[in-house]
C-alpha positions as CSV (number, residue, x, y, z in Angstrom):
1,M,0.0,0.0,0.0
2,F,2.9,2.3,0.8
3,V,4.4,1.8,-2.6
4,F,1.2,2.7,-4.4
5,G,1.0,5.8,-2.3
6,I,4.5,6.9,-3.4
7,L,3.5,6.2,-7.1
8,F,0.3,8.1,-6.7
9,V,2.0,11.1,-5.1
10,G,4.7,11.1,-7.8
11,L,2.2,10.9,-10.6
12,S,0.1,13.7,-9.0
13,I,3.1,16.0,-8.7
14,V,4.2,15.3,-12.3
15,A,0.7,15.9,-13.7
16,G,0.1,19.0,-11.6
17,M,3.4,20.6,-12.6
18,Q,2.9,19.6,-16.2
19,F,-0.4,21.6,-16.2
20,V,1.2,24.5,-14.3
21,I,4.1,24.7,-16.8
22,A,1.6,24.4,-19.6
23,A,-0.3,27.4,-18.2
24,A,2.9,29.3,-18.0
25,A,3.6,28.4,-21.7
26,L,0.3,30.0,-22.7
27,K,2.0,33.4,-22.5
28,D,4.4,32.3,-25.4
29,S,1.9,30.4,-27.6
30,V,-1.0,28.1,-27.5
31,A,0.9,25.4,-29.5
32,K,3.7,25.2,-26.9
33,S,1.1,25.0,-24.1
34,L,-0.7,22.1,-25.9
35,M,2.6,20.3,-26.5
36,C,3.4,20.7,-22.7
37,V,0.1,19.0,-21.9
38,F,0.2,16.1,-24.4
39,L,3.9,15.4,-24.9
40,P,5.3,14.4,-21.5
41,L,9.0,15.2,-22.1
42,Y,8.3,18.5,-23.8
43,V,7.9,20.0,-20.3
44,F,11.6,19.2,-19.8
45,V,12.6,20.9,-23.1
46,Y,10.3,23.9,-22.6
47,G,11.4,24.3,-18.9
48,N,15.0,24.5,-19.9
49,R,14.6,26.9,-22.8
50,A,12.0,29.3,-21.5
51,T,11.8,31.5,-18.4
52,V,9.8,29.1,-16.2
53,S,10.2,29.3,-12.5
54,P,13.0,26.8,-11.4
55,W,10.7,25.7,-8.5
56,F,8.2,24.3,-11.1
57,M,10.9,22.3,-12.7
58,R,12.3,21.1,-9.3
59,L,8.9,19.9,-8.3
60,W,8.5,18.1,-11.6
61,Y,11.9,16.4,-11.1
62,C,10.8,15.4,-7.6
63,G,7.7,13.8,-9.0
64,I,9.7,11.9,-11.6
65,G,12.0,10.7,-8.8
66,L,9.1,9.5,-6.7
67,L,7.8,7.6,-9.7
68,E,11.2,5.9,-10.2
69,L,11.4,5.1,-6.5
70,G,7.9,3.6,-6.4
71,G,8.7,1.6,-9.5
72,I,11.9,0.2,-8.0
73,M,10.1,-0.6,-4.7
74,A,7.2,-2.3,-6.5
75,S,9.5,-4.7,-8.4
């Protein structure tokens, strides 16, 4: 049960930050915002190129780390 909690929290953080970064991408263009929502790794590309708050990217990295940790613990 604990492992699934870690996976759920990681997925929630990743999804939440993906939508927050997509909302920040709306000030550049709608196309970039849609790519942030539908292409999971485009958030990484956009976050490194644009002026996105580093805290958004750090939280996104934490969510990815929790997903990896949960995956390792589940196996």
